[in-house]
C-alpha positions as CSV (number, residue, x, y, z in Angstrom):
1,M,0.1,-0.1,0.1
2,M,2.6,2.2,1.2
3,S,4.9,1.5,-1.9
4,G,1.8,2.3,-4.1
5,I,1.6,5.8,-2.5
6,R,5.0,6.3,-2.9
7,R,4.9,5.5,-6.9
8,V,1.9,7.9,-7.1
9,V,4.0,10.9,-5.1
10,K,6.9,10.5,-7.8
11,Q,4.6,10.8,-10.5
12,L,3.2,14.3,-9.3
13,P,5.8,16.3,-10.4
14,L,5.5,14.7,-14.0
15,L,1.6,15.3,-13.7
16,W,1.7,18.9,-12.9
17,G,4.2,19.6,-15.9
18,V,1.8,18.0,-18.3
19,I,-1.1,20.2,-16.7
20,A,1.0,23.0,-17.1
21,F,1.8,22.3,-20.7
22,F,-1.5,22.1,-22.1
23,R,-2.3,25.5,-19.7
24,Q,0.5,27.2,-21.7
25,F,-0.5,25.6,-25.1
26,S,-4.0,26.8,-24.5
27,Q,-3.3,30.1,-23.8
28,H,-1.0,30.5,-27.1
29,W,-3.1,28.6,-29.7
30,R,-6.5,29.8,-28.4
31,H,-6.6,32.5,-30.7
32,F,-5.5,30.2,-33.7
33,F,-8.3,27.5,-32.9
34,Y,-11.0,30.5,-32.8
35,T,-10.2,31.4,-36.1
36,V,-10.1,28.4,-37.5
37,A,-13.6,27.9,-36.0
38,Q,-15.1,31.2,-37.3
39,W,-14.1,30.2,-41.0
40,P,-17.5,28.5,-41.9
41,Y,-19.3,31.5,-39.8
42,T,-17.3,34.0,-42.1
43,M,-18.2,32.5,-45.3
44,A,-21.5,32.1,-44.3
45,F,-22.5,35.5,-43.1
46,G,-19.3,38.1,-44.1
47,H,-16.5,39.2,-42.4
48,L,-16.0,39.3,-38.6
49,P,-15.7,42.7,-36.6
50,T,-12.5,44.2,-36.6
51,T,-10.0,44.4,-34.0
52,S,-10.7,48.6,-34.5
53,Q,-14.2,47.9,-34.4
54,L,-13.7,45.9,-31.4
55,M,-11.4,48.8,-29.6
56,A,-13.9,51.3,-30.9
57,F,-16.6,49.7,-28.9
58,C,-14.0,49.3,-25.5
59,Q,-13.8,53.2,-26.0
60,L,-17.6,53.6,-25.2
61,V,-17.6,52.0,-22.1
62,H,-14.0,53.1,-20.7
63,P,-14.2,54.1,-17.0
64,I,-13.4,57.7,-16.5
65,A,-12.2,58.8,-12.7
66,I,-14.7,61.2,-11.3
67,D,-14.8,63.6,-7.9
68,Q,-17.2,61.6,-6.3
69,P,-15.6,58.4,-4.4
70,L,-17.1,55.1,-5.0
71,I,-18.8,53.1,-2.5
72,R,-20.1,49.3,-1.8
73,L,-23.6,48.5,-1.7
74,G,-24.7,45.0,-1.0
75,G,-22.3,42.2,0.4
76,A,-19.2,40.7,-1.0
77,G,-19.8,38.6,-3.7
78,D,-22.7,38.3,-6.4
79,G,-25.2,41.2,-5.7
80,G,-22.8,43.7,-4.2
81,Y,-21.7,46.8,-6.8
82,L,-19.9,49.9,-6.7
83,V,-21.6,53.1,-7.4
84,P,-20.5,56.8,-6.7
85,D,-21.5,58.3,-3.3
86,D,-24.3,60.4,-4.7
87,L,-27.3,59.2,-3.2
88,D,-29.1,62.2,-1.8
89,G,-32.3,63.0,-3.3
90,I,-32.7,59.8,-5.0
91,V,-36.6,59.1,-4.3
92,A,-36.5,55.2,-5.7
93,C,-34.6,52.4,-6.7
94,F,-35.9,49.8,-9.6
95,S,-34.7,46.5,-9.5
96,P,-35.6,43.9,-12.2
97,G,-34.1,40.4,-11.5
98,V,-34.2,39.4,-8.0
99,G,-33.1,36.0,-7.4
100,L,-32.3,34.9,-3.9
101,L,-30.2,37.9,-3.5
102,S,-31.1,41.5,-2.4
103,S,-28.4,43.0,-0.3
104,F,-28.1,46.1,-2.8
105,E,-31.7,46.7,-2.4
106,L,-31.6,46.3,1.5
107,D,-28.5,48.8,1.9
108,L,-30.7,51.4,-0.4
109,A,-33.7,50.4,1.8
110,H,-31.5,51.3,5.0
111,R,-30.8,54.5,3.6
112,G,-34.7,55.2,3.6
113,I,-34.8,54.9,-0.5
114,P,-38.0,52.7,-1.6
115,C,-37.2,49.6,-3.8
116,F,-39.2,48.1,-6.3
117,L,-38.3,44.6,-7.3
118,A,-39.3,42.3,-10.0
119,D,-38.9,38.7,-11.0
120,H,-41.2,35.9,-12.2
121,S,-38.8,33.6,-11.5
122,V,-39.4,34.1,-7.7
123,D,-42.3,34.1,-5.4
124,A,-40.7,36.9,-3.1
125,P,-36.9,38.2,-2.2
126,E,-35.1,36.1,0.2
127,M,-34.5,39.7,2.2
128,S,-37.5,41.7,3.4
129,H,-37.7,45.3,4.2
130,P,-40.9,47.5,4.8
131,L,-39.6,49.8,1.9
132,F,-39.5,46.7,-0.6
133,D,-42.3,46.7,-3.0
134,F,-42.1,43.2,-4.9
135,E,-43.7,42.1,-8.0
136,K,-43.9,38.6,-9.4
137,K,-43.0,39.9,-13.1
138,Y,-40.5,39.9,-15.5
139,V,-39.3,43.1,-16.8
140,G,-39.1,43.6,-20.8
141,P,-39.7,45.7,-23.6
142,F,-43.7,45.6,-23.3
143,T,-46.3,45.0,-21.2
144,H,-47.7,41.5,-21.5
145,D,-48.5,39.1,-18.8
146,P,-46.3,37.8,-17.0
147,Y,-44.1,41.0,-18.5
148,V,-44.3,44.7,-17.7
149,S,-42.3,47.4,-19.4
150,M,-40.1,50.0,-17.3
151,V,-42.3,52.6,-18.4
152,D,-45.3,51.0,-17.3
153,W,-43.7,49.9,-14.2
154,V,-42.1,53.4,-13.4
155,A,-45.1,55.1,-14.4
156,T,-47.0,52.9,-11.9
157,K,-44.6,52.7,-8.8
158,A,-42.4,55.7,-8.8
159,P,-43.1,59.3,-7.5
160,P,-43.9,61.7,-10.6
161,T,-40.5,63.5,-10.0
162,G,-37.1,62.9,-8.8
163,D,-34.3,60.9,-9.4
164,L,-34.3,57.3,-9.6
165,I,-31.2,54.2,-9.5
166,L,-31.5,51.2,-11.5
167,Q,-29.8,47.7,-10.9
168,M,-30.6,45.2,-13.3
169,D,-29.4,41.6,-13.9
170,I,-31.8,39.9,-16.0
171,E,-29.6,37.6,-17.8
172,G,-29.5,39.1,-21.3
173,A,-32.9,40.5,-21.5
174,E,-31.4,43.8,-20.3
175,Y,-30.7,45.0,-24.2
176,P,-34.1,45.0,-25.4
177,V,-35.4,46.6,-22.4
178,L,-32.7,49.4,-22.5
179,L,-34.0,50.1,-26.1
180,S,-37.4,50.2,-25.1
181,M,-36.8,53.0,-22.4
182,P,-37.4,56.8,-24.0
183,D,-34.7,59.3,-23.4
184,A,-37.4,60.8,-20.6
185,L,-36.8,57.8,-18.7
186,L,-33.5,56.7,-19.4
187,A,-32.9,60.6,-17.9
188,R,-34.7,60.0,-15.0
189,F,-31.8,57.2,-13.6
190,R,-29.2,58.9,-11.8
191,V,-27.2,55.9,-11.6
192,M,-27.7,52.7,-13.5
193,V,-25.6,49.5,-12.3
194,L,-26.1,46.8,-14.9
195,E,-24.9,43.2,-15.2
196,C,-24.4,42.8,-19.1
197,H,-24.2,39.2,-20.5
198,G,-23.4,37.8,-23.8
199,L,-20.6,40.6,-24.5
200,D,-18.8,37.6,-25.9
201,Q,-21.1,37.8,-28.9
202,L,-19.2,41.1,-29.8
203,R,-17.1,38.8,-31.7
204,H,-20.1,38.3,-34.4
205,W,-21.5,40.8,-36.5
206,M,-24.9,40.7,-35.5
207,G,-24.1,40.8,-31.7
208,Y,-21.5,43.7,-32.4
209,G,-24.2,45.6,-34.1
210,M,-26.9,45.3,-31.5
211,L,-24.6,46.0,-28.6
212,H,-22.9,49.1,-29.8
213,L,-26.1,50.2,-30.7
214,V,-27.2,49.8,-26.9
215,F,-24.0,51.4,-25.5
216,S,-23.7,54.0,-27.8
217,R,-27.2,55.2,-26.8
218,L,-26.0,54.8,-22.9
219,A,-23.1,57.1,-23.7
220,H,-25.0,59.8,-24.6
221,H,-26.8,59.9,-20.9
222,F,-23.9,58.6,-18.9
223,D,-20.5,58.4,-18.2
224,V,-19.1,54.5,-17.0
225,V,-17.7,55.2,-13.8
226,H,-16.7,51.5,-13.5
227,S,-16.7,48.1,-14.7
228,H,-15.7,44.5,-13.4
229,P,-15.9,41.2,-15.0
230,N,-18.1,38.4,-13.5
231,N,-15.9,35.7,-12.8
232,G,-18.6,33.0,-13.0
233,S,-18.1,33.4,-16.9
234,R,-15.4,32.9,-19.1
235,V,-13.1,35.3,-21.0
236,M,-13.2,34.6,-24.7
237,Y,-10.8,36.4,-27.6
238,H,-11.0,38.1,-30.7
239,D,-7.7,38.6,-32.2
240,G,-6.1,38.6,-28.9
241,L,-8.4,40.7,-27.5
242,G,-10.1,39.3,-24.4
243,I,-13.8,40.1,-24.3
244,P,-15.5,38.9,-20.6
245,Q,-18.9,37.0,-21.3
246,A,-20.7,39.2,-18.5
247,M,-19.2,42.5,-16.7
248,E,-20.9,44.5,-14.5
249,F,-21.1,48.4,-15.3
250,T,-21.6,51.3,-13.3
251,F,-23.2,54.6,-15.3
252,F,-23.2,57.8,-13.8
253,R,-25.6,60.5,-15.3
254,K,-23.5,63.0,-17.3
255,D,-25.1,66.0,-15.7
256,R,-23.5,64.5,-12.2
257,S,-20.7,63.3,-12.9
258,V,-17.3,65.4,-12.1
259,R,-14.8,64.4,-13.7
260,S,-11.4,64.3,-11.9
261,G,-7.9,64.0,-13.4
262,R,-6.5,61.2,-11.2
263,S,-6.0,57.4,-12.9
264,L,-7.8,54.6,-12.4
265,S,-6.5,51.0,-11.3
266,F,-8.6,47.7,-11.8
267,P,-9.7,45.6,-9.6
268,H,-10.9,48.6,-7.4
269,P,-9.9,48.2,-3.7
270,L,-14.0,47.5,-3.0
271,D,-14.1,45.3,-5.8
272,S,-15.1,41.4,-4.8
273,P,-15.5,38.4,-6.9
274,T,-19.1,37.5,-7.9
275,V,-18.2,33.9,-7.2
276,P,-16.3,34.0,-3.6
277,W,-14.8,30.4,-4.4
278,C,-13.3,31.1,-8.1
279,P,-10.3,33.1,-8.7
280,D,-11.3,36.6,-9.9
281,V,-10.9,37.6,-13.5
282,V,-8.6,40.6,-14.4
283,L,-10.3,43.4,-16.3
284,P,-8.1,43.2,-19.6
285,P,-6.4,46.5,-19.9
286,H,-8.3,47.7,-23.4
287,W,-11.2,47.8,-21.5
288,Y,-10.3,50.8,-19.2
289,Q,-6.7,52.3,-20.8
290,R,-6.7,55.0,-23.6
291,S,-5.1,53.9,-26.3
């Protein structure tokens, strides 16, 4: 028995060497295999987005440094996000997509901000507070049971005046919702925290077109002041550029955003891995460094 264990132990350095080799191999050849796999798609649908087009998209979401410090609302891990410390006067939070976590909304409720939550996939939030108002509905681009549009939801629940905050994590449905919101409604949100999914679709011309449309529209109203990859998803590559499949973005309305000359570093000291038991994903430099 002991001799068998000793033989296994002696083989461990070889095993680790093989693992290290294949990890190195995958890192260097990932782009080659991806390019080969894309040939049928390219022949059928035309050229893929170029490196310069992807870099132009990254420019749209480059975070800026602002005078206001960032604070973390919600706990460590999933459900916690960084926002500017500029919450005074916000009259309500709207939070599509509840799941099992409501620590972000709970922190806002403790500050006296009413929180409106909606999610058809759960019967109620796991956490409760007198300032919580929950609807068992999905939020979508139109109202049709079990969906409610942002326009109808806000019109029904929000005070007629005053700034709002949006926290949205609805697994890819955020894009049609954002495109369906009129400018007057977007302008009511002082802060928007978005969990954006499917960013790897930037590697395809249809996905690039849709995502560029959404983020270009947001760029007219908001500055990005923070971004953080979701470590529960992979980083995909296109022409050597890393594209996280999902990222958290904090948008701050331009009339409230006071730019600072200081430099940014990532991750932010208050960042926390979305999945605590997995290594965090480092934001690739082209997502925040100016060319």
